[in-house]
N, C-alpha and C positions, 0 to 999 in steps of 0.2 A: 795652615793658613798662608804660610810663606810661599808655598808652591802656587797658590791661587794668585797671589800678588805678582809673582814672577811670570805666570802665564798671561795675566792681563797686561803686564808691562810689555812683554814681547809682542803680543797681538796689537796693542795700541801703537807701538813703535812701527810695526809693519803697516798699520792702517795710515799713520801719518806720512809714511814714505809713499804709499800708494796715492794719497791725496796730492802730494807734491808732484808726482809724475803726471797726474791728470787733473789739473785745477778746475776744468769745466765740470767734470764729473763730481769733483769734490764740492763745488759750489752747489750743484743740484742736490746732492745728498744733504749738505748742511742746511739748506733752505727747508727741505722736507723735515729734517730732524728738529729744526727749531720750531716748526709748526707743531710737531708732536710734543715737544718740550713744553710749549706754552699751553697746549690743550690740557695735558696731564697735570701741569702745575696748578692750573685753575681748578681742575676737577678735584684735586686733593682738598681744595678749600670749599668744595661744594658748588662751584660755579662752572657751568657747562657752556662753552662757546662752540658754535658750529664752525666748520672749516671756512665757510663763506664769511663769517664774522671776523675770523682771524686774518684771512686774506685781505678783507676790506680794511681792517685796522692797520695792516702793514703796507697797504698801497698808498699812493699819493692821495692826500686829503681831497674829498669831494664835498660839495655843499649838501648838508643833510638837515631836514626840518624836524625830524622826530627826536625829541630830547632823550628818549630812552636809547635810541641808536647812537646818538652822539656820546652818551655816557659809556656805552660798550666800546665804541671805537677809541675813546680816550684811554680807557683802561688797558686795551690791547697795546696801544702805542706807548703808554707808560711802561708796560711790562717789557716791551721790546727795548725801550731806552735803558731800562735797568739792566737787562741782559748785556747790552752793548757796553754799559758802564763797567760791569763786572769783567767782561772780556778785556777791556782796555786796562783795567787795574791788574788783571792777571798777567798781562804782557809787559807791565811796567816794573822795572827793577827797583824803583823807588817807592812802589806802592806798599802800604801797610794796612793791615786790617785793624782799625781802631774805631773809637766812638764817632769820629768825624765821618768815616766811610759808612758806618752803620746808618747814621742819620741821612747821609746823602742818598743811599739806596732807598730808604723809606720815603724820603721826599720825592724822589724820582717816580716811585710807584704811585704816589698820590697827587702828582702835579696836575693842577687844573681841575681837580675833582671836588666839587662843592660838597658832596656827600661825605667826603673824608675829612677827618680832623687834622689838626696840625701835627707835625712830628714832635711829639713829646711823650714821655713815659706815661703809662696808664696810672690813674689815681684810684682805681678801685679793682675789685675782683669780679670780672665779668661773669654774669650768671649764664648767659647764652653764648657759647663758643663751640667751635668744632673740636677742639682738643680737650681731653678730660683728665690729663695728668695733673699732678700738683704743680702749681707755678708760684713764683715768688710773691710775697706780700708787697704791695706798692712801695712801702718804705725801704724795702731791701733791694729794690731793682738796681739803683746806681752801684751799690757795693758788689752785688752778684755779677752784674754785667762787666764791671771793671775787672773782676777776677777772671772771667772767661776771656776777656781781651788781653789780659796780662799773660794768660797761658799760651797764647799763640806767639808770644815773643820769647818764650822759653826755649832753651837749647834742646830739650827732649822733644818738644813739639816740632821744631824745625828739622830734626833728624828723622821724624816719622814719615811713613809712606803717605803719599797724597790722599789715599782713601781713608787712612786713619785720621789725618788732619781734617778732612771734610766731615767725617762722622763726628769727631770730637767737638768741633766748633759748632756744628748744627745742633747736636744733642745738648751741649751746654747752654747755647743761646735759648733753646726752647724751654729749658728749666726756668730761665728768667722770664721769658715771654714779656718783653718790655713794652710792646705796643698793643693797644686794644685791638687794632686791625692791622694785619700785614706781617705779624711776627713770623709766621710760617714761611712766607715768600722770602723775607729777608734772610732767614736762617738758611734756606736752601740755596739762595744766591751766594751767600758767604761760603758755604760748603763747596759749591761748584767753582768758585774762584780758585780754590786750591787744586781741584781736579784739572781745570783748564791749564793752570800754571804748570802742572805736572805732566801735561801732554795727553790727558785723557779726554774722552767725550764727557760732556756734562751728564750728571746722573739724573736720569728721567725715571722717577718712580711712577708706575702706571696706576691709574685710578682704581683698578681692580684690587690693588694692594693698599687701598686707602685705610681700611681699619687696622691692618697689620702695621702700617706706618704710624698711625695714631698710638697704637698700643706700645710701640717701641720706646716711647718717651716715658712710659711707666716702668721701664726695665733698664738694665745697664746699657751703656753705650754700645757694647759689642752686638746687641740685638739689632740696632739701627745699622751698624756697620755691615752685618751679614745681609740685610735687605739691600743695602747700597751695592754690595759686591754683586749680588744677583742681578740687579738692575743694570749695572755697568756691563756685566758679561752679556746680558741680553742685547744691549745696544751695540756692543762690538760685533756680536754675531750677526745682527741685522746689517751692520755696515759692511762686514765681510761679504755677505750675500749680495748686497747692492753692487759692490765693485766686481765680484766674481761673475755676475750675470750681465754686466755691461759689455757692449760690443767693443772690440779693440779700437783704440784711438787712431786717428789718421797717422800720427807719428809712428806708432807701432806697426801699422799696416805697411807703410812705405819702407820700413826698415827690414821687412821680411823679403 
């Protein structure tokens, strides 16, 4: 396992250096990567957006009469805002993953959505949900979530590899499942905060692995971690291919 971390460490560092060398190409890649991220994030929750819907949601707001379309665009914009929030938190030395941040992410995802409830812990055991692992009884949510958030402040956690941190906080959060709606998205955003902070691409778990992802919460954290390692490796491989196939930059041509 250690060798796999070292390999991803080295390749991610090389990728970051390549992005710094060619910011225009990096911007192009990251925009495409973020579209893929948002597509698969929602697909994991059983919501399929078209590329056109994602692009429209990320573009400058245009007048729309259809209430259904308005709702879709707002969800896409909220998701993008939550991603931007997590990126900002990852880049801040003062940022802490605590209850305040958890609620802020959830509020951002639900902003302006009349169909979504307020940011408060669930008060029942939902009968119809995407995830089928055992989750906390409502009365235990505050205590269990506090334990998860206390863990990230511990010395052992802080010394762990970013992938270990991302898997641990996500797996622990999902055992609590504090919100009736949006717990999965919040959990993955929290996990990706640690990856981005550690210099990695966000972990994009593809929709084809949806059932495997769901099943990982019925099993030890290491099962989720293995899935995340595979997803990150796949993302880095695609990024390497993107940069390898790109034409030389003007700066590089003129230097030859």
